[in-house]
Structures are given as C-alpha cells and as structure tokens.
N, C-alpha and C positions, 0 to 999 in steps of 0.2 A: 776149351773157349778162355780168352784173354780179359783180366781183370783189371782194374784201376788199382783195385785195393781187394786185397783179400775181405777185408771186413771194413765196412762205414758205419760208425757210430755217432748217432745224430743226439748231440749235445754235448759240452762240455763243463757239465757240470760234476759235482764229487763223484758219483756211479758211474759217468763216463770215463772220467779220467782214470778213475779204479780200476776199472774195466781193462782199459788200455796197458795199463799197469802191469795188471797180472801176464800180459803177452812180451814184457820187455826181453824175455831170454827165448824166444819162440821163434820161428821163421816165420810168422804170419807177420803181414804188414796190415795194419792200421790206420785210415784216414778218420779223423774227425770232422764232423761239422757241426759249425757253430756260429748263431747268427747276429750274437755279439762282438764287438771289438776288442782285441785282443788285450788292452789294456780292464776291459771288464774282470777278465778270468784270472790275468796275472797279478793284479792286483785289487779284486774284489772289494768292495766296501764295505761297511760295519753295516751290518743290517738286525740288529739287538736279537738274533737269534743266537742260543746258548745251547751245543748238541750236547746230549747224556753217551757217552763212550762204553762200553762192556768192557770185561776185561778180556772177550775173543773177540773184539774190534782192534783193541789196542794191539793185539797179537797179527793180527792181519794186520794192522796200519804200517805194524815195525818190517814186516815182513816185505811191504810195498815199498819200504823206503818212504811212507808218507810224514811217518811219527817225527822222524828226527828231524824233519823241516818245520814242527810245530814250536814256538817257542816255552822253554819250560816254565815261565814264571806264568803262562797263561792257559798251563794244563790245572782244571782244580780239584781237588780231592772233591769225592761222593761218599762221604761214610755212612749217612744214614737215610731213611728216607721216612715220613710220618704224614698219612692220612687223616683227615679231621671232617669230622660230618656235622654241618649246619654250626650251634651254639653248643653244642656235646663237648665236655672235656676228654671223651673218649675218643681213642688215635687207633690206628691199625698201624704197626710199626714195624718196619723192614731193615736188617742189618744182618750183615755177617758174621752169626757167631764163632765160625771154625774155618776163617779165611784163608786159602789158598798160598795167598799172596802178605803176610802180614803186614797190616796197618794201611791198608788198599781199598777197604771197604767195598761197596758194590758198584764203583768204577769213578768215572770222571767226568769233568764237563767244559767244554771248548767250546768258544766264540766258531760259529759256523762261518765268517770271513776268512777267519785262519786254518779251518781246514778246507777249505776253498782253495787259497793260496800255495797250502801245502803240498796238496793234489797234483796242482799246475808243477810246483818247482821240482815235483818227483817225476814228471815225465818232460819237462820241457827238452830234454836232452837225450830223449831215448829214439834211438837208429832207427827201428823201425815203425816210427808214429810221424804222420804228418797230422796237422791242425788248419783248416782253412776257415778265420773269421769272416766273418760280415758275410755269410753266406746263409741264406734260408730255403728252406725244403718246401718245394710243392705239391711234388708228388712222387710216391713207393709204387712200383713194380714189381711182383713178388712172382717167382716158378720156382720148379724143384731145381731146375738147374743154378739161380741165379738171384740177384737184384738188381733193379735199375733205379736209381733216385736221378730224382728232376729237380731242380734249383729255379730259384726264383728269378735267375736270367734267363731260363729256357735250357742251360747246359744238362747233358747228363752225363752222369757217371757210373760204373757198374760194382757189383764185389760176389763175392760167394756170399758173403751174407749181408744185410744190416740190422742194427738193431738200433733199438728207441732207448734214449737215454735224456730224454727233454720234458722232465716235469711230467706231475699227475695229471695235469692238461692236455697232456701227449697229443697233438696232432698226426705223428708219426704212426704213433699205434694204432689210430683210426684209421689212417690211410692204410696198412696192414691188415685190415679185416679183424685186428682185434677188438674185442667191445670189453666193456669196464664197469662194476657197478661203481656207482656214484653216491655218497651218502651227503649231500649237502645241510651242516646241520642247521642252518640258517645262524651264525654265529659268529662274532670276529674277536680274532686275539688281537689283542695290545701287550706289549713289549717294552720296559723298559728297566734299567737299572736304578738301586737307590743304596745310601750307603747308610750305616744304623749304628747307632754306640752300642748294642749288644751283640756278641757273638752268635752267627749263627750255628756256629760248631760242626761246621760242613754237613749239615743236615736239611733235606728237601725237605719240602710242605706243599700238599696238595690240600687245596680247604675248598672244600664243596658247598661255599654259602648258598644260599638261596638268593635267586635270582643272579647269582655271578660265582664263576671258580676264580680261587687264586692261587699260584704254584710260584712257589719262591724256591728259587736255584741259586745255593750256596757256591760264593765264587771265591773271594778275600773272606777273611774272618767277620769283616765289616762292611762287606761288598754282595748285596744278591741280585739277581736277576729277579724282576716279577715280571709275571704271565696269567694275564687277567682275561677271562672268556665270556663274554657276555653276549645278549642277544643283539644280533644286528642295529635291531630299530631302536636299543636299546644304548647304542656306544658312544651317543654323545655325552650320557654321564657318565663316561669315563673322560673323552675328548674336549668337553666345554671347562673342564675344570682347569684354575691355574694350580701352577708346580706346590702352592702351599696347602688347597683344596687336594690336590692330589695324595700328597704326603700324608694327610690327617686322614683323608678313606682309608687308605693299607695300613697304616697303623690303627686304625679303629676294629678294621677287618680283623688284624692280626692281634688284637686284645692288647698291642704295645708288648708281644714278644721279642722284637727285634730293638723295644726302645725308641729313641726319635730317628726320625727317617727322613732324609734329604733325597730327592730327585738327580739322578746322575747322566747327564746326557740326555738324549730324545726318545719321543714315544714313537713306537714303528708298528703299524698296525696292518694284518692281512686276514683277509678270509678264510674259515675253517669249512673245509671239503674233505672228507676222508674217499679213497679211490681203489680197488683192487680188482686189478685185467683177469678177464675170466677164464683167460689163459695166457699162460707165459713166453709162446712161441707160434709158429706158421711154415709155410714154406718159407726156408732161405731168412729167417726175420726171427728176433726176438725181443723181450723187451725187461730190462734192468730197473733198479734204482724207485724212484715216485712213480714213475713210466706203468710201474710193474705193480707197486703196492706204495701207495700215500695215506700214511698213518694222522691219525689223531694224536697231536702232541702227549697227552697227559700219560701213556706208559712210554714216551720216551725214547721209542723202538726204529725211531724214523729212519735214519741215518743209520743203526747200525743195521734192519733188512738191506738197506741199499747197497751197502758194502758187501754185506753175504752173497746177493744174488750176483755183484760183479765177479767175486772171489767162485762161485759155484761154476757161473758158466765161464770163466775165462780160466779156473783150473782145466774144466772138462775139451776145450776147445786146443789149449795146451798141449794135453795129452794125447791128442789125435794126431794134432801136428807133428810131434814129434816120432809117432808110429805110423805117418804117410796115410792118415786115413782122411776122410771127408769130415772138415770142421764144422758143417753146416748140417750133416746127416740127422734123418729124422728121431733117429735113435740115441744119438747124442742130445737133443735139444727138449726131447721127451723126457731124458733122464735130469736134466737141470729143472724142468718144469716139475718132474714129481719129488725132489730135493728139497726144490724153496718151497713150493705151495706147501709143504708142510710143516714147516714153521709159520708163514704166513698167515692161509687162514684162521687157526685158533686163534693167534693173537690180534688180528686183524675185526674179526667179529664177535672176541673177546672183548676187544676195547671199546668196541662201538655199544656192547651190550652195558658195560658200565659205565661208560659216557649216559647215555640214554637214562639210566637208572637212577645216576647222583645231579644230574639235572633236573629233571621230573621234580614238578613241586604239589602232586597230590599227595593228599595225608598217609593211602597204603603207600609209597615210593617212600617217603620219608620213614617212614617205619621201616620197611626191608629193608633199605640202606643200612641203618643202626644194627638191624639181623644182620647181614652180609658181615659187613666189620666185626663184629662180635664174633663170629664164628670161624672168618678168617683169621682172627687174631692166635685162636684158641684151638685151631685144628691144625696141627704143626706140617702134614703134607701139603698143605693150601701154600702155606708161607714158603716153607721151602723149595717147592714149584719156582712159586716168583721170584724168591733170594738168588735160586740156582741161572735162572734166567738172565739176570742182572748181571752175577757173576761169572757164568762160566767161563771157561779158557779156551773152548773150543767146539 
C-alpha cells in the first residue's frame, strides 16, 4: 500500500517536534500538520510559562539537538525546592544531597517559548520531515492497515500511522477513538515575572496558602516567575489589581522573603485542567505529549513527561524501521503504552491527590496537610524517591 508519508503527526508543539527529531536518522518519512502559520512555530511569542527540566530531559534534549539551540543565559539553575503550608514556618525541603552532577541541583528552568523555538530549529532542516502549516484536521480514520487524515479543505492524506500531539484538549485523540480522564480543577493560573531585592538563592517555593497557591520559580537571583493559582470565580482578585497592589499582595503572601518586588512584564492567564488518556494507542495510531497526559503544573512534570513519550515511541519506531519491521504493529504500540503508562499514572494521580489535599480548606484537611509534610520531611525514602524523580539522568 502506498502512503503519502510513513507517519503523520498532528501538532508542531514541543512533543510533536521532539518525536519527529527522534526519527532524523531513520528511513521513516514524517509529515507534521500544524494549523498555525509557520511564524507561530518558528518564532513563538513569550507566553509567561517557565518549564522545569530534569537532568534526564536535558540529556534527551542534548541527544536530539534541541539543547544547543537554547540561549545559555536563559537556562536557569534550580538548586532546591521548598513547600510551605499556610502560615506555618515549617517547610518541606527538597535538595540533592549527593548530586551526580556537582553544582546542578534539582534541574533547570527554561522559558516555554524558547523550548518551542529550539525544538523548531532542531528539525527545520531534517531531510525526512515535512511540515504543512495552516492546515486543520477535520477527521481521522484508522484501520489495521493504516490511517487516513481528512483536512479541513477536504483533502485526504494517508500514512501507516497517525500520532496526536495537539494539546491536552486534542480533537485528534477523540477522532481516533481514544478517550481521556479529564479533571477540570475550576481554577485559573496567573503567571508573571517579578524582580526583587533579596536573592531567591535559586530555590523554588510552593506556597499552599489558604484560598490561593503561589509558586515562585527562580530565574536570575533577583528575578522570579510567580504562578498564582486561584478559583476561577475569584480570578478578579488578581486581574483587578494595579501593578502596585499586585506587588504588595505577593510580598505579603511571601512575608517579604524576597524583599521589595516589582512587576516585570505582563500577566498571562490560562485555565487549569488535567488530562490522562485512557490508553495511549489504537489501530495505527498513538498519542504523545499533552494529548497523552496533561499535568497540573504543581509538580512541574508536564514537559518532561511529554518529551519522555516522544523519546520512547520514537525510539521503538526507529528500531523497528532499522530491522524492516512494521512501525505501527500492535506489539510495538503496546510496548510504548506499557513503558510510558508506568511513569504517568502514579505521577498524574499522585499529583491530583496532593493538589486536592493542599487546596481543601476544611479543618481535617488542614491538619492532614501538616501531618503529610512532616512525615515526608522526616521519612528519607519518600524524599529520596521524589528527589530522584526530579534529578534522575535516565
């Protein structure tokens, strides 16, 4: 059977581009369909989001040729992390006692738009890759023999398999017959940068204060990204503030830990929804990135899991292609699902449990929050597992 491409990828986001890059040295032909114009992918706009990168993800990005396209002065070191509960002075503290890479702590923080741009630059000259911009997908039909994608303009294109990489709200995933568990937290995230007079010491803070959650992500020593999560019906408590009022509100919530603070740039807001696909593959199709798992940002694992899905599936396909085997066999896709699901399910459900516990305002929940923090802080195996998840190399 003749195909227009071996693989069609829907979505030219970080996961779709990383997946395509894993096949750069394989005989597999890849076609990416992206509904946005090329300039939105090649030169993405600043979107306020800072992405936490584990050592394992950095290793993958280096191997894929993405890391070297990042500006060195905007790769920010993350040495430690602390979790604060309400007004208590007690904190849950994470740091790497015995780092395998001295001086590099838990990982790195990188602006999301720069990761997107670096991913594009890594694939733009890839010989076995084509990207069609400004085309939307109307429908997807899959059989055991291959996949047909129907574009918005009525054009039909075929491939041995199709991969959904078009966000946690993936329409392609649904068209392929793959359902998803969706958790709408009813909350909105507001992201903005602030400069401050006291050093952040390259330490992230997660402040579970009553009524809202505040995360501080260290960039430069005197520049941090602030992430405020609040019930959507109360979002006006953030958006209605003047810059001066917002600065004072954050300083008050931090109890002046970072000294005087000044807003640096605009506020970016987005709804908070977690998603986990019920399965990661079907007949001649698979899901990766946020289309597979869209995480709550509190554990900062979203991009890392998305990259991991691209590397696992791409590696299996490249190996099969090199041996002349079917790149979309059920056995191959099942192996991808098993490997990736092993990581995603505990992280996804564990994160949702922690978020629910630490945002519930009832007295029993507040007491349990304190117990959980003290137990985690004083039970080395728990801290070791969490720290290893952040710092593992592979």
